[in-house]
SEZADO-970945 format. One record per residue (C-alpha): x, y, z; residue in three letters. Coordinates in steps of 0.2 Angstrom, whole numbers, padded with zeros to 4 digits, always signed. Layout:
XYZAla
...
# end
This chain:
+0116+0098+0013Met
+0131+0089+0006Asp
+0140+0097-0009Glu
+0134+0091-0025Ile
+0146+0078-0034Ala
+0149+0080-0052Pro
+0143+0061-0054Glu
+0131+0050-0044Tyr
+0127+0030-0048Asp
+0109+0034-0044Val
+0099+0049-0045Val
+0082+0047-0039Val
+0067+0058-0044Leu
+0053+0061-0031Gly
+0052+0055-0012Thr
+0037+0044-0014Gly
+0039+0028-0003Leu
+0044+0016-0018Thr
+0058+0029-0022Glu
+0063+0032-0005Cys
+0066+0013-0001Ile
+0076+0010-0017Leu
+0086+0024-0012Ser
+0090+0018+0004Gly
+0093+0000-0001Val
+0103+0006-0015Leu
+0114+0016-0003Ser
+0116+0002+0009Val
+0123-0007-0004Lys
+0136+0006-0008Gly
+0129+0015-0022Lys
+0131+0035-0022Lys
+0113+0042-0023Val
+0106+0059-0025Leu
+0088+0060-0021His
+0079+0075-0027Ile
+0060+0081-0024Asp
+0052+0096-0033Arg
+0040+0097-0016Asn
+0045+0104+0001Ala
+0040+0088+0010His
+0045+0069+0009Tyr
+0032+0057+0004Gly
+0024+0061-0012Gly
+0007+0055-0013Glu
+0011+0044+0002Ala
+0013+0060+0013Ala
+0004+0062+0029Ser
-0004+0080+0030Val
-0012+0091+0043Asn
-0030+0095+0042Leu
-0028+0113+0035Glu
-0017+0105+0021Thr
-0031+0092+0018Leu
-0044+0106+0017Phe
-0035+0116+0004Lys
-0029+0102-0005Lys
-0049+0098-0010Tyr
-0055+0116-0008Gly
-0069+0111+0005Asn
-0071+0129+0011Tyr
-0074+0146+0005Ser
-0062+0160+0005Glu
-0060+0169+0022Gly
-0068+0152+0032Glu
-0055+0142+0042Glu
-0065+0126+0046Pro
-0051+0116+0052Trp
-0049+0127+0068Lys
-0065+0117+0076Lys
-0055+0101+0075Tyr
-0042+0105+0087Gly
-0024+0108+0086Arg
-0017+0105+0068Leu
-0002+0096+0074Asn
-0012+0083+0082Asp
-0018+0078+0063Trp
-0008+0066+0052Asn
-0019+0062+0038Ile
-0012+0049+0025Asp
-0016+0053+0007Leu
-0016+0035+0002Val
-0024+0022+0014Pro
-0010+0008+0017Lys
-0007-0005+0029Phe
+0009-0016+0032Leu
+0007-0035+0033Met
+0016-0040+0049Ser
+0026-0053+0038Ser
+0025-0046+0022Gly
+0041-0041+0010Glu
+0039-0022+0015Leu
+0041-0026+0035Thr
+0054-0039+0030Asn
+0063-0023+0021Ile
+0061-0012+0036Leu
+0069-0024+0047Val
+0083-0031+0036Ser
+0088-0013+0034Thr
+0085-0007+0052Asp
+0073+0008+0045Val
+0062+0002+0062Thr
+0075+0011+0073Arg
+0067+0027+0067Tyr
+0048+0022+0066Leu
+0036+0014+0080Glu
+0022+0003+0074Phe
+0005-0001+0081Lys
-0006-0016+0076Gln
-0021-0014+0067Val
-0035-0020+0079Ala
-0046-0031+0065Gly
-0047-0036+0048Ser
-0065-0037+0041Tyr
-0075-0043+0026Val
-0092-0038+0020Gln
-0104-0052+0014Gln
-0120-0045+0005Gly
-0125-0027+0002Ser
-0136-0014+0009Gly
-0143-0014+0027Pro
-0144-0033+0027Lys
-0125-0033+0024Ala
-0114-0044+0037Thr
-0098-0037+0041Val
-0087-0050+0050Ala
-0070-0053+0056Lys
-0060-0063+0042Val
-0054-0081+0049Pro
-0037-0083+0050Ser
-0036-0100+0056Asp
-0045-0117+0060Ala
-0053-0111+0076Gly
-0059-0094+0068Glu
-0066-0103+0055Ala
-0078-0114+0066Leu
-0084-0098+0074Lys
-0086-0086+0059Ser
-0103-0079+0056Pro
-0098-0080+0037Leu
-0102-0097+0034Met
-0115-0111+0039Gly
-0110-0125+0050Ile
-0106-0138+0037Phe
-0096-0124+0027Glu
-0087-0120+0042Lys
-0081-0138+0043Arg
-0075-0138+0026Arg
-0066-0120+0028Met
-0058-0128+0044Lys
-0050-0143+0032Ser
-0045-0130+0019Phe
-0036-0119+0031Ile
-0027-0134+0040Glu
-0022-0139+0023Trp
-0014-0123+0018Val
-0004-0124+0033Gly
+0004-0140+0027Thr
+0006-0137+0010Phe
+0023-0138+0002Asp
+0024-0135-0017Pro
+0039-0147-0019Lys
+0030-0162-0011Asp
+0016-0169-0020Ser
+0010-0179-0006Ser
+0003-0162+0001Thr
-0005-0158-0016His
-0022-0167-0012Lys
-0019-0177-0029Gly
-0020-0160-0039Leu
-0008-0156-0052Asp
-0004-0140-0043Ile
+0007-0131-0056Asn
-0007-0133-0069Asn
-0022-0133-0061Cys
-0032-0118-0056Thr
-0037-0111-0040Met
-0056-0116-0043Lys
-0049-0135-0044Asp
-0043-0132-0027Val
-0058-0123-0019Phe
-0069-0137-0028Asp
-0057-0151-0020Lys
-0064-0144-0004Phe
-0081-0142-0009Gly
-0081-0123-0003Leu
-0096-0112-0007Glu
-0093-0097-0020Asn
-0096-0084-0005Ser
-0081-0093+0005Thr
-0072-0092-0011Lys
-0075-0073-0012Asp
-0068-0068+0006Phe
-0053-0081+0005Ile
-0047-0074-0013Gly
-0049-0054-0009His
-0049-0054+0011Ala
-0036-0067+0013Met
-0025-0069-0003Ala
-0029-0050-0007Leu
-0032-0051-0024Tyr
-0041-0037-0032Gln
-0050-0046-0044Thr
-0056-0063-0049Asp
-0044-0068-0063Glu
-0034-0078-0050Phe
-0048-0092-0049Ile
-0047-0097-0066Thr
-0029-0094-0072Ala
-0020-0109-0074Lys
-0002-0111-0063Gly
-0010-0097-0050Lys
-0012-0111-0037Ala
+0003-0111-0027Pro
+0005-0091-0028Glu
-0012-0090-0021Ala
-0010-0103-0008Ile
+0006-0094-0002Glu
-0004-0077-0001Arg
-0016-0086+0010Ile
-0002-0093+0020Arg
+0007-0075+0022Leu
-0011-0069+0030Tyr
-0011-0083+0043Gly
+0007-0081+0047Asn
+0005-0061+0047Ser
-0010-0063+0060Val
-0001-0076+0070Ala
+0014-0064+0073Arg
+0005-0052+0083Tyr
-0013-0058+0084Gly
-0029-0048+0080Lys
-0025-0044+0063Ser
-0012-0046+0048Pro
-0008-0027+0048Tyr
+0002-0015+0057Ile
+0003+0003+0055Tyr
+0017+0018+0059Pro
+0013+0029+0073Leu
+0010+0048+0066Tyr
+0005+0040+0048Gly
+0012+0034+0034Leu
+0023+0049+0030Gly
+0037+0041+0042Glu
+0039+0027+0031Leu
+0048+0037+0017Pro
+0057+0048+0030Gln
+0065+0033+0038Gly
+0071+0026+0022Phe
+0079+0044+0018Ala
+0087+0044+0035Arg
+0094+0027+0030Leu
+0101+0033+0013Ser
+0108+0048+0022Ala
+0117+0038+0035Ile
+0125+0028+0020Tyr
+0131+0044+0010Gly
+0115+0048+0001Gly
+0112+0066-0003Thr
+0093+0074-0001Tyr
+0087+0090-0010Met
+0068+0095-0008Leu
+0063+0111-0016Asn
+0072+0107-0032Thr
+0067+0106-0049Asp
+0073+0096-0063Val
+0078+0108-0077Asp
+0083+0097-0090Glu
+0088+0078-0093Ile
+0105+0075-0101Lys
+0105+0061-0114Tyr
+0120+0052-0124Asp
+0109+0047-0140Gly
+0094+0038-0132Asp
+0101+0036-0115Lys
+0098+0047-0100Ala
+0116+0052-0092Val
+0112+0067-0082Gly
+0102+0080-0075Ile
+0102+0100-0074Lys
+0092+0106-0058Ala
+0089+0121-0049Thr
+0086+0121-0029Met
+0074+0136-0024Thr
+0071+0143-0007Gly
+0081+0156+0003Met
+0097+0154-0010Asp
+0092+0147-0027Glu
+0107+0136-0033Met
+0108+0128-0051Lys
+0119+0113-0054Phe
+0123+0099-0067Glu
+0128+0081-0062Thr
+0129+0065-0071Lys
+0119+0050-0068Ala
+0124+0031-0069Gly
+0104+0029-0068Met
+0088+0038-0066Ile
+0075+0030-0056Ile
+0058+0043-0055Ala
+0040+0042-0050Asp
+0030+0044-0068Pro
+0026+0062-0064Ser
+0045+0067-0070Tyr
+0042+0058-0086Phe
+0024+0056-0091Pro
+0029+0053-0109Gly
+0036+0037-0104Gln
+0021+0031-0094Ala
+0003+0026-0098Lys
-0014+0028-0088Val
-0021+0011-0084Val
-0033+0014-0072Gly
-0040+0027-0061His
-0041+0027-0041Val
-0057+0034-0032Leu
-0052+0040-0013Arg
-0063+0047+0000Ala
-0055+0054+0015Ile
-0067+0055+0029Cys
-0066+0061+0046Ile
-0078+0052+0059Leu
-0083+0053+0077Lys
-0084+0034+0079His
-0077+0017+0075Pro
-0084+0007+0059Leu
-0099-0003+0063Ala
-0097-0020+0066Gly
-0078-0020+0070Thr
-0081-0022+0089Asn
-0078-0003+0092Asp
-0060-0006+0086Ser
-0049+0008+0086Asp
-0042+0003+0068Ser
-0048-0009+0054Ala
-0047-0013+0037Gln
-0062-0019+0029Leu
-0063-0025+0010Ile
-0081-0026+0002Ile
-0078-0039-0013Pro
-0083-0034-0029Gln
-0096-0048-0033Ser
-0105-0042-0016Gln
-0109-0027-0023Val
-0111-0029-0042Gly
-0093-0023-0047Arg
-0078-0029-0055Lys
-0065-0021-0042Asn
-0066-0022-0024Asp
-0069-0007-0011Ile
-0057-0005+0002Tyr
-0060+0004+0019Ile
-0044+0007+0031Ala
-0048+0016+0048Cys
-0035+0022+0060Val
-0038+0034+0076Ser
-0030+0044+0089Ala
-0022+0028+0095Ala
-0010+0028+0081His
-0007+0048+0084Asn
-0015+0053+0068Val
-0030+0063+0075Cys
-0035+0070+0092Pro
-0045+0059+0104Lys
-0063+0053+0099Asp
-0060+0055+0081Tyr
-0057+0042+0068Trp
-0050+0043+0050Ile
-0058+0032+0038Ala
-0052+0031+0018Ile
-0063+0022+0006Val
-0054+0017-0012Ser
-0059+0007-0028Thr
-0053+0008-0046Ile
-0066+0018-0056Ala
-0075+0008-0068Glu
-0088+0023-0075Thr
-0082+0040-0082Thr
-0095+0048-0070Ser
-0104+0046-0054Asn
-0088+0042-0044His
-0099+0046-0028His
-0109+0032-0032Leu
-0096+0020-0035Glu
-0088+0022-0017Leu
-0106+0023-0010Gln
-0106+0005-0004Pro
-0090+0009+0007Gly
-0097+0027+0012Leu
-0113+0017+0019Glu
-0102+0008+0031Arg
-0096+0023+0038Leu
-0111+0029+0047Gly
-0112+0049+0050Lys
-0098+0058+0042Ile
-0090+0073+0049Glu
-0081+0079+0033Glu
-0077+0071+0018Gln
-0064+0075+0005Phe
-0064+0068-0012Met
-0055+0075-0027Gly
-0054+0071-0045Ala
-0050+0052-0050Pro
-0031+0049-0047Ile
-0022+0042-0063Pro
-0012+0025-0060Ile
+0003+0025-0072Tyr
+0013+0011-0077Glu
+0031+0013-0086Pro
+0029+0009-0105Thr
+0046+0002-0107Glu
+0059-0007-0095Ser
+0070+0007-0094Gly
+0086-0003-0102Ser
+0085+0008-0117Lys
+0083+0025-0108Ser
+0092+0022-0093Asn
+0076+0028-0084Ile
+0067+0016-0073Phe
+0050+0022-0068Leu
+0039+0017-0054Ser
+0021+0013-0055Lys
+0007+0024-0045Ser
-0001+0018-0030Tyr
-0016+0007-0033Asp
-0033+0006-0023Ala
-0028-0008-0011Thr
-0026-0005+0007Ser
-0009-0013+0008His
+0008-0012+0003Phe
+0011-0029-0005Glu
+0009-0021-0022Thr
+0020-0008-0019Thr
+0034-0019-0013Thr
+0032-0029-0029Asp
+0036-0013-0039Asp
+0052-0010-0029Val
+0057-0028-0033Lys
+0053-0026-0051Asp
+0062-0008-0052Ile
+0078-0017-0044Tyr
+0079-0030-0056Arg
+0076-0019-0071Arg
+0089-0007-0064Ala
+0103-0018-0058Thr
+0099-0034-0067Gly
+0099-0043-0049Glu
+0085-0049-0037Glu
+0082-0039-0022Leu
+0087-0051-0007Lys
+0081-0045+0010Val
+0083-0056+0025Glu
+0068-0067+0030Gly
+0058-0058+0045Leu
+0067-0059+0062Arg
+0062-0054+0079Glu
+0065-0037+0085Gly
+0052-0026+0077Ile
+0041-0015+0091Asn
+0023-0016+0088Val
+0012-0008+0100Glu
-0004-0019+0105Gln
# end
């Protein structure tokens, strides 16, 4: 470990992915960064753990038992605590490439992106169509709807927000997505999978919100571009689990002079009036060390400042061990399946992220599936996840803890000089996380985070 300096431009608390991206990016931009975590591992809630840790975290065993032993070597298991994939043309991938963090990571494509239509035993699970050709083959639509969907996808490909001749006669900056969908005569079921499985909205609010159309169209275009980049699906995933991502950005920060300290508790925040200007902390372990340092700003996950964050919801999550792929996904080694809320009488979508031994996260002939959603009741959480659990078939082990609070900061940080991140939501992609990264960067520096457009070079195993 480097010697602690008397002052840093940025002190970062917590090594979740959001915090690690920011410490890496700020280090590259010449900031002097100290990064601290109370835990002994990187990743926070985005860590990947072995099966013994998972059993102990969720208490799925009795004293004296070691049920994890029947599942082979512990080192063969790297189980994510959050279910997230990367869009292959998305913002996180842009950041990975532009900062060259990809040199520390290997990726494999997720084999398929699926959506459920209907509910119960008669539900249809089908691949999300990404281009006009797939639209014509999709079992999600009748023959006439397929043609309308084909026309819609072709139009999205030619849409230019600055060229009114591509707007189909719509006042695109003031109309709603309902107006756009109605222009093409699309049915409600088609609007459903376009909005939730392609544009990746979590609720239906985008349909009736004025001025949302250009953003929604761009999201649909991003989905199509991401599929086109590698084929099969728009998603990629790091070999050995998501825990590799924060570690990659930690390495980046260290190369540019960042200092990292695990097993370190923050004892006190130093203030000058209302403004945080430094910390006192203790590094534990073989040799305990207390230190104090000044900070130009503090970036932290909400657990370090619970009084400056509010709970805006709760994530329900079940981590499941399977010995088979998801039904309806062509025996894929990996898949994302979205169950739109309207299909199962809910207000929030249900997400299933599934990976396997092909991703070096479990032994051969096993799959890891994570079912997640936003809680809509104060009890019966298993019932809220049930439509997703039903899609899994036989479950070897299921780990489901208490609902996980979703925290958001209560102020921008301009007054306190403390810039908090948001908790992970239920979505099985990182687009909302990178939105948070850019928001924190803007609040903390007063500038937009600009990254280069995605260029060729990321190595993705097919």
